[in-house]
C-alpha positions as CSV (number, residue, x, y, z in Angstrom):
1,M,56.3,-45.6,-82.6
2,T,56.9,-42.1,-81.3
3,G,54.8,-39.1,-82.4
4,S,57.8,-37.5,-84.2
5,L,58.5,-40.7,-86.2
6,I,54.8,-41.0,-87.2
7,A,54.9,-37.3,-88.2
8,F,58.0,-38.0,-90.4
9,I,56.2,-40.9,-92.1
10,I,53.0,-39.0,-92.6
11,T,54.6,-35.9,-94.0
12,S,56.9,-37.9,-96.3
13,A,53.9,-39.9,-97.5
14,A,51.8,-36.8,-98.1
15,R,54.5,-35.2,-100.2
16,L,55.1,-38.5,-102.2
17,L,51.4,-39.3,-102.9
18,T,50.5,-35.8,-104.0
19,G,53.7,-34.7,-105.5
20,A,53.3,-31.6,-103.4
21,R,55.4,-28.5,-104.0
22,A,55.4,-25.2,-102.1
23,L,55.8,-22.0,-104.0
24,W,56.6,-19.0,-101.8
25,L,55.4,-16.2,-104.0
26,G,54.8,-13.4,-101.5
27,C,57.0,-14.3,-98.6
28,T,59.8,-16.7,-97.6
29,P,59.8,-19.6,-95.2
30,T,61.5,-17.7,-92.4
31,P,61.0,-18.5,-88.7
32,R,58.5,-15.7,-88.0
33,Q,55.3,-16.2,-86.1
34,R,52.4,-16.5,-88.5
35,I,48.8,-17.5,-89.1
36,Y,48.6,-19.5,-92.3
37,Y,45.1,-19.5,-93.7
38,A,44.0,-21.6,-96.6
39,N,41.1,-23.0,-98.6
40,H,39.5,-26.1,-97.2
41,N,38.3,-29.1,-99.3
42,S,39.3,-32.2,-97.3
43,H,40.4,-33.5,-93.9
44,V,44.0,-33.8,-95.2
45,D,44.4,-30.1,-96.1
46,F,46.2,-29.2,-93.0
47,V,48.4,-32.3,-93.2
48,L,49.6,-31.2,-96.6
49,L,50.2,-27.6,-95.6
50,W,51.9,-28.6,-92.4
51,A,54.1,-31.1,-94.4
52,S,55.0,-28.4,-96.9
53,L,56.7,-26.2,-94.2
54,P,60.4,-26.6,-93.5
55,L,61.0,-28.7,-90.4
56,A,62.0,-25.7,-88.2
57,L,58.7,-24.0,-89.0
58,R,56.7,-27.1,-88.8
59,Q,57.8,-27.7,-85.2
60,R,56.3,-24.4,-84.2
61,T,53.2,-24.4,-86.3
62,R,50.0,-25.9,-85.0
63,P,46.9,-26.8,-87.1
64,V,43.6,-25.6,-85.7
65,A,41.1,-28.5,-85.7
66,A,37.6,-29.3,-84.6
67,A,37.5,-31.1,-81.3
68,D,34.2,-33.0,-82.1
69,Y,35.9,-34.7,-85.1
70,W,39.4,-35.3,-83.9
71,L,38.5,-36.5,-80.4
72,A,36.1,-39.1,-81.8
73,G,38.3,-42.2,-81.5
74,K,41.7,-43.1,-80.0
75,W,43.6,-43.0,-83.3
76,R,42.4,-39.5,-84.3
77,R,43.0,-38.3,-80.8
78,F,46.6,-39.6,-80.9
79,L,47.3,-38.0,-84.3
80,I,46.0,-34.6,-83.4
81,Q,47.5,-34.4,-80.0
82,R,50.7,-36.4,-80.2
83,V,51.7,-36.1,-83.9
84,F,50.3,-32.8,-85.2
85,N,50.2,-30.9,-81.8
86,G,46.9,-29.4,-83.0
87,V,44.9,-26.7,-81.4
88,L,41.4,-28.1,-80.7
89,I,38.4,-25.8,-80.8
90,D,34.8,-26.4,-79.6
91,R,32.6,-25.8,-82.6
92,T,29.5,-26.6,-80.6
93,R,30.0,-23.9,-77.9
94,S,28.9,-26.2,-75.1
95,T,28.2,-23.2,-72.9
96,P,27.2,-19.7,-73.9
97,E,30.4,-18.4,-72.1
98,T,32.7,-20.5,-74.3
99,D,35.0,-18.3,-76.4
100,P,36.6,-20.6,-79.0
101,L,39.0,-17.8,-80.0
102,Q,40.6,-17.8,-76.5
103,T,42.4,-21.1,-77.1
104,L,43.8,-19.7,-80.4
105,A,44.8,-16.4,-78.7
106,D,46.6,-18.4,-75.9
107,T,48.5,-20.4,-78.6
108,L,49.7,-17.2,-80.2
109,E,50.7,-15.8,-76.8
110,R,53.0,-18.9,-76.4
111,G,54.8,-17.9,-79.6
112,D,53.4,-20.7,-81.8
113,S,52.2,-20.2,-85.4
114,M,48.9,-21.7,-86.6
115,I,47.1,-23.1,-89.6
116,I,43.5,-22.1,-89.9
117,F,40.7,-22.5,-92.4
118,P,38.4,-19.4,-92.3
119,E,35.6,-21.1,-94.3
120,G,34.9,-23.0,-91.1
121,T,34.0,-26.2,-92.8
122,R,35.0,-28.2,-95.8
123,N,33.9,-26.8,-99.1
124,Q,32.1,-29.6,-101.0
125,G,30.2,-27.4,-103.5
126,E,30.9,-25.7,-106.8
127,E,31.9,-22.3,-105.3
128,K,35.6,-21.9,-105.3
129,L,35.7,-20.4,-101.8
130,L,33.0,-20.1,-99.1
131,P,32.5,-16.9,-97.2
132,F,34.9,-16.4,-94.3
133,K,34.0,-16.7,-90.6
134,S,35.0,-13.8,-88.4
135,G,37.7,-15.6,-86.4
136,L,40.6,-14.4,-88.7
137,Y,39.6,-10.8,-88.2
138,H,39.4,-11.1,-84.4
139,L,42.8,-12.7,-84.3
140,A,44.3,-10.0,-86.5
141,R,42.9,-7.4,-84.1
142,R,44.2,-9.2,-81.0
143,R,47.7,-9.8,-82.4
144,P,48.6,-7.3,-85.1
145,D,52.2,-8.3,-84.8
146,V,51.6,-11.8,-86.1
147,E,51.8,-12.2,-89.9
148,I,48.7,-13.5,-91.7
149,V,49.8,-15.5,-94.7
150,P,47.3,-16.7,-97.4
151,V,48.0,-20.2,-98.8
152,W,46.1,-21.6,-101.8
153,I,46.1,-25.4,-101.9
154,A,45.6,-26.4,-105.6
155,N,44.5,-29.7,-107.0
156,L,44.1,-31.6,-103.6
157,N,40.4,-32.1,-104.2
158,R,41.3,-33.8,-107.5
159,V,44.2,-35.7,-106.1
160,M,42.1,-37.1,-103.3
161,P,38.5,-37.0,-104.6
162,K,35.6,-37.7,-102.3
163,G,34.9,-41.4,-102.0
164,K,38.2,-42.6,-103.4
165,A,40.7,-44.6,-101.4
166,L,43.8,-44.0,-103.5
167,P,45.1,-40.7,-104.8
168,L,45.2,-39.8,-108.5
169,P,48.5,-38.9,-110.1
170,L,48.2,-35.1,-110.2
171,L,50.6,-32.5,-108.9
172,C,49.4,-30.6,-105.9
173,T,50.8,-27.1,-105.4
174,L,50.6,-24.8,-102.4
175,Y,50.9,-21.1,-103.2
176,F,52.1,-18.9,-100.3
177,G,51.1,-15.2,-100.7
178,A,52.2,-12.0,-99.2
179,P,51.2,-11.4,-95.5
180,L,48.1,-9.3,-94.8
181,V,48.0,-6.5,-92.2
182,L,44.8,-5.2,-90.7
183,E,44.5,-1.6,-91.8
184,P,43.7,1.2,-89.3
185,D,39.9,1.6,-89.0
186,E,39.3,-1.4,-91.3
187,D,36.1,-3.0,-90.3
188,K,35.4,-6.7,-90.0
189,Q,33.7,-7.3,-93.3
190,A,36.1,-5.3,-95.3
191,F,39.1,-7.2,-93.8
192,L,37.4,-10.6,-94.4
193,D,36.5,-9.7,-98.0
194,R,40.1,-8.6,-98.6
195,A,41.5,-11.8,-97.1
196,R,39.2,-13.9,-99.1
197,N,39.9,-12.0,-102.4
198,T,43.6,-12.3,-101.7
199,L,43.3,-16.1,-101.5
200,L,41.2,-16.2,-104.6
201,A,43.9,-14.2,-106.4
202,L,46.4,-16.8,-105.5
203,A,44.1,-19.4,-107.0
204,T,44.6,-17.9,-110.4
205,Q,48.2,-19.2,-110.3
206,E,46.8,-22.7,-111.0
207,G,46.1,-22.1,-114.6
């Protein structure tokens, strides 16, 4: 099967199994270049976010993924490279000169949008959202013209609980918020705190 056919099957299955719905609360699904950033609880987070975008947006939106995980095996490699057209980053920084953000910056320069998870790893604890890594801030500084859109993924950790092979019958909702803009003279920590608090504010839509 071709990558596009597998992508259609996966996105259709993701929406069917999770009952996923996208609520565009602070923006609309227009063909603008964006960085979508979201909470991260499972390996299928980006699949569901990607599947929730209209086809025209999905074709120009690339999930950012860890090379050490997705290149470990032919099937994962095929999925991330041929199906999702992912942007792979080196989390291990194999050499001190390695700049993992350069790959992301190059992707933006080509006009693509991206999906990133600023927590940097899956959140398996009780805290609703882990502290953010600095990458989102540096991308905002490099490309202030690119919209930064928060997306809260609700219920996915309960639909697909750890250790379970089959999903539970719960509705999964993705809340798309208003784009963020890096303010003049706003420092790194202030921006990251604001981005994190904006995402947490979207989480209150769940209940």
